[in-house]
C-alpha distance (Angstrom), angle and dihedral (degrees) to the residues before:
residue distance angle dihedral
X1 . . .
X2 3.75 . .
X3 3.79 127.7 .
X4 3.91 91.0 -84.2
X5 3.78 92.6 53.4
X6 3.74 94.4 -108.8
X7 3.81 118.8 131.7
X8 3.80 109.8 -90.9
X9 3.76 117.9 -125.6
X10 3.69 118.4 -132.6
X11 3.74 118.5 -144.1
X12 3.65 112.4 -106.9
X13 3.82 113.8 -129.8
X14 3.76 112.2 -148.2
X15 3.75 111.9 -161.2
X16 3.73 113.5 -146.0
X17 3.69 112.0 -138.1
X18 3.73 119.0 -160.7
X19 3.69 109.3 -126.8
X20 3.85 115.5 -147.8
X21 3.70 118.0 -158.3
X22 3.68 118.3 -149.6
X23 3.71 117.2 -145.7
X24 3.85 108.7 -130.9
X25 3.74 112.9 -161.5
X26 3.81 107.5 -156.9
X27 3.74 105.0 -141.2
X28 3.81 116.1 -171.5
X29 3.84 111.9 -108.8
X30 3.81 92.4 -122.4
X31 3.80 91.5 51.0
X32 3.72 92.2 46.9
X33 3.82 90.1 50.5
X34 3.84 89.4 48.5
X35 3.80 92.5 55.2
X36 3.85 92.0 48.3
X37 3.81 98.2 43.9
X38 3.80 96.2 43.5
X39 3.76 89.1 52.6
X40 3.82 103.0 46.7
X41 3.84 106.2 -7.8
X42 3.69 139.4 86.4
X43 3.82 97.5 -68.0
X44 3.82 90.8 54.2
X45 3.86 90.3 49.4
X46 3.78 92.6 48.7
X47 3.85 92.1 47.6
X48 3.77 91.0 53.8
X49 3.82 92.2 47.3
X50 3.82 91.0 46.2
X51 3.86 93.0 52.0
X52 3.92 91.5 46.6
X53 3.91 90.2 46.4
X54 3.82 91.6 45.3
X55 3.73 91.7 50.6
X56 3.72 91.1 49.0
X57 3.80 92.0 51.8
X58 3.85 94.2 45.6
X59 3.74 91.7 46.4
X60 3.82 89.8 54.9
X61 3.82 91.4 50.4
X62 3.83 98.3 44.0
X63 3.87 105.2 21.5
X64 3.79 91.2 -144.9
X65 3.76 123.8 -175.9
X66 3.80 111.0 -94.1
X67 3.75 120.7 -115.2
X68 3.77 119.4 -109.9
X69 3.81 93.3 -105.6
X70 3.80 91.2 50.2
X71 3.90 88.6 47.3
X72 3.77 92.5 54.6
X73 3.79 92.0 48.1
X74 3.75 89.3 48.4
X75 3.79 89.9 51.1
X76 3.79 88.1 57.7
X77 3.87 90.4 50.1
X78 3.77 89.6 47.7
X79 3.80 88.0 61.2
X80 3.84 86.3 72.3
X81 3.72 89.2 59.5
X82 3.81 96.8 -100.8
X83 3.74 110.3 136.3
X84 3.87 99.9 179.8
X85 3.73 90.6 61.0
X86 3.82 101.8 163.4
X87 3.85 98.1 77.8
X88 3.82 89.6 38.9
X89 3.72 91.9 53.9
X90 3.81 92.3 49.2
X91 3.81 89.5 47.7
X92 3.80 90.6 52.6
X93 3.79 92.0 51.6
X94 3.77 90.1 48.3
X95 3.80 94.5 43.7
X96 3.84 95.1 45.8
X97 3.80 91.2 48.1
X98 3.87 92.3 52.0
X99 3.76 91.7 44.2
X100 3.82 92.0 50.2
X101 3.73 90.6 51.0
X102 3.86 92.3 48.0
X103 3.80 90.7 50.6
X104 3.79 92.0 53.6
X105 3.74 88.1 52.7
X106 3.77 91.5 -136.1
X107 3.76 124.6 163.2
X108 3.82 122.9 -104.4
X109 3.85 91.2 -147.4
X110 3.84 115.6 103.2
X111 3.83 135.3 135.6
X112 3.85 114.7 -82.2
X113 3.79 91.4 -126.5
X114 3.75 90.0 68.6
X115 3.74 91.3 76.3
X116 3.77 93.9 48.3
X117 3.83 90.9 45.9
X118 3.87 88.0 53.9
X119 3.78 89.6 58.0
X120 3.78 91.4 49.0
X121 3.82 93.3 46.5
X122 3.85 91.0 48.9
X123 3.80 89.4 50.8
X124 3.86 91.2 51.8
X125 3.87 89.5 49.3
X126 3.77 88.9 57.7
X127 3.85 92.6 58.1
X128 3.81 95.9 84.5
X129 3.82 93.1 46.0
X130 3.80 96.3 44.4
X131 3.81 91.2 39.5
X132 3.74 91.9 54.4
X133 3.88 89.5 49.4
X134 3.82 91.4 53.0
X135 3.78 91.7 44.1
X136 3.77 94.3 56.9
X137 3.84 91.9 40.3
X138 3.84 97.2 -111.9
X139 3.90 94.4 115.3
X140 3.79 134.1 37.0
X141 3.87 118.3 -135.7
X142 3.79 96.3 -127.4
X143 3.82 130.5 42.8
X144 3.79 147.9 125.9
X145 3.82 132.4 -116.2
X146 3.77 133.7 -150.1
X147 3.79 128.3 -137.1
X148 3.83 92.5 -101.2
X149 3.80 88.8 55.8
X150 3.87 89.2 52.3
X151 3.76 90.4 54.1
X152 3.84 91.3 49.7
X153 3.78 91.2 47.2
X154 3.82 91.7 52.1
X155 3.83 92.4 48.4
X156 3.78 93.7 47.3
X157 3.75 95.5 43.6
X158 3.80 94.9 49.4
X159 3.81 104.8 35.0
X160 3.80 98.1 37.1
X161 3.86 90.3 52.2
X162 3.81 88.6 49.4
X163 3.81 91.0 53.4
X164 3.80 104.1 34.9
X165 3.80 100.8 33.2
X166 3.83 111.2 22.3
X167 3.77 101.8 32.4
X168 3.87 99.4 29.4
X169 3.78 98.6 42.0
X170 3.80 96.2 39.9
X171 3.85 92.9 44.6
X172 3.81 90.8 47.8
X173 3.86 90.9 49.1
X174 3.83 91.0 49.2
X175 3.85 93.2 49.0
X176 3.85 92.3 47.2
X177 3.91 91.6 49.9
X178 3.79 94.9 43.4
X179 3.76 104.4 40.8
X180 3.91 103.0 22.9
X181 3.84 101.0 28.4
X182 3.76 90.5 -129.0
X183 3.77 118.5 149.1
X184 3.76 122.0 -115.6
X185 3.82 90.5 -118.9
X186 3.80 95.1 56.2
X187 3.82 96.7 44.6
X188 3.90 94.9 44.1
X189 3.80 95.7 86.6
X190 3.86 92.1 52.3
X191 3.88 89.7 46.0
X192 3.74 90.8 51.0
X193 3.82 91.5 49.5
X194 3.76 91.1 47.0
X195 3.74 91.5 48.6
X196 3.78 89.8 53.7
X197 3.74 95.0 47.8
X198 3.87 93.0 49.4
X199 3.74 90.3 45.5
X200 3.84 90.0 56.9
X201 3.89 90.8 46.7
X202 3.76 88.1 51.3
X203 3.80 91.1 54.8
X204 3.88 96.5 40.1
X205 3.82 93.8 97.3
X206 3.89 87.3 62.0
X207 3.84 89.2 61.4
X208 3.75 125.2 89.1
X209 3.85 97.9 -110.7
X210 3.83 119.4 -56.2
X211 3.80 102.3 -11.1
X212 3.86 106.3 174.7
X213 3.86 90.5 -174.7
X214 3.81 93.5 52.8
X215 3.88 90.9 47.1
X216 3.82 89.8 52.0
X217 3.78 90.6 48.9
X218 3.84 91.3 50.7
X219 3.81 90.9 45.8
X220 3.69 92.1 50.6
X221 3.81 90.4 46.4
X222 3.83 91.5 51.6
X223 3.72 94.0 48.7
X224 3.90 91.1 47.2
X225 3.87 90.4 50.8
X226 3.78 88.4 46.0
X227 3.88 90.9 54.6
X228 3.74 90.3 47.3
X229 3.84 89.6 52.4
X230 3.76 91.3 47.2
X231 3.80 96.8 51.2
X232 3.78 106.3 20.2
X233 3.83 103.2 29.1
X234 3.79 138.5 -117.0
X235 3.84 96.9 -65.6
X236 3.83 95.8 58.3
X237 3.82 89.8 44.0
X238 3.80 90.7 52.8
X239 3.79 94.8 44.8
X240 3.93 90.3 49.4
X241 3.78 91.2 49.0
X242 3.82 92.9 47.8
X243 3.84 91.9 50.3
X244 3.82 93.1 46.1
X245 3.80 92.0 49.3
X246 3.81 89.3 50.2
X247 3.83 87.0 57.1
X248 3.80 93.6 45.8
X249 3.81 96.9 44.5
X250 3.92 89.1 49.7
X251 3.79 86.1 67.4
């Protein structure tokens, strides 16, 4: 009540609430399924098995010299007393890929166009790498490749991705989480950078002396493939690496 006996009016406090709008991107269901299945599903498993089997077949035809990454993995296999390590290594990749798929209890059913789309996607991911090589004059835009080059491209694409992306990044993430308590998300940029630098050091003997431009290209390539591994999975990274190496070896 106020002094005149009329009811007093209390000021109404209106709280202003900040409304946050979330941006919802409507991804078609088929496209969403494609992104998932080609990363951890049956298409990814079949792609890895296909590259491993293709390398084994091409290696038997051409008898090419193994890449350094393949050589180190074969040394590990040789510790088990297996001298003819190339087919054993390919069999391990195929077997472990199938076992992983079985343990995840994922379906084998998927549209056939998924596999073709993976090849197109991998080809698109090679554009920045190959375009950079053409831009700085390292690569030519058109060329041909022999069967021996195909075998080497399959070997490098598969086994270098196993070493520098799967083993290195996953081992680094495990060590960071176990001993330093750092999350996988926070350590991933550092691991991708480390993967790129080590990838460049690995290819340094292929360069003519100290070639800063070549080292930068390999570093960028390693980081690019690491990003593909992180967001699109091992299979897409392997296919992209194989296609890029076919282009490079064709030079």
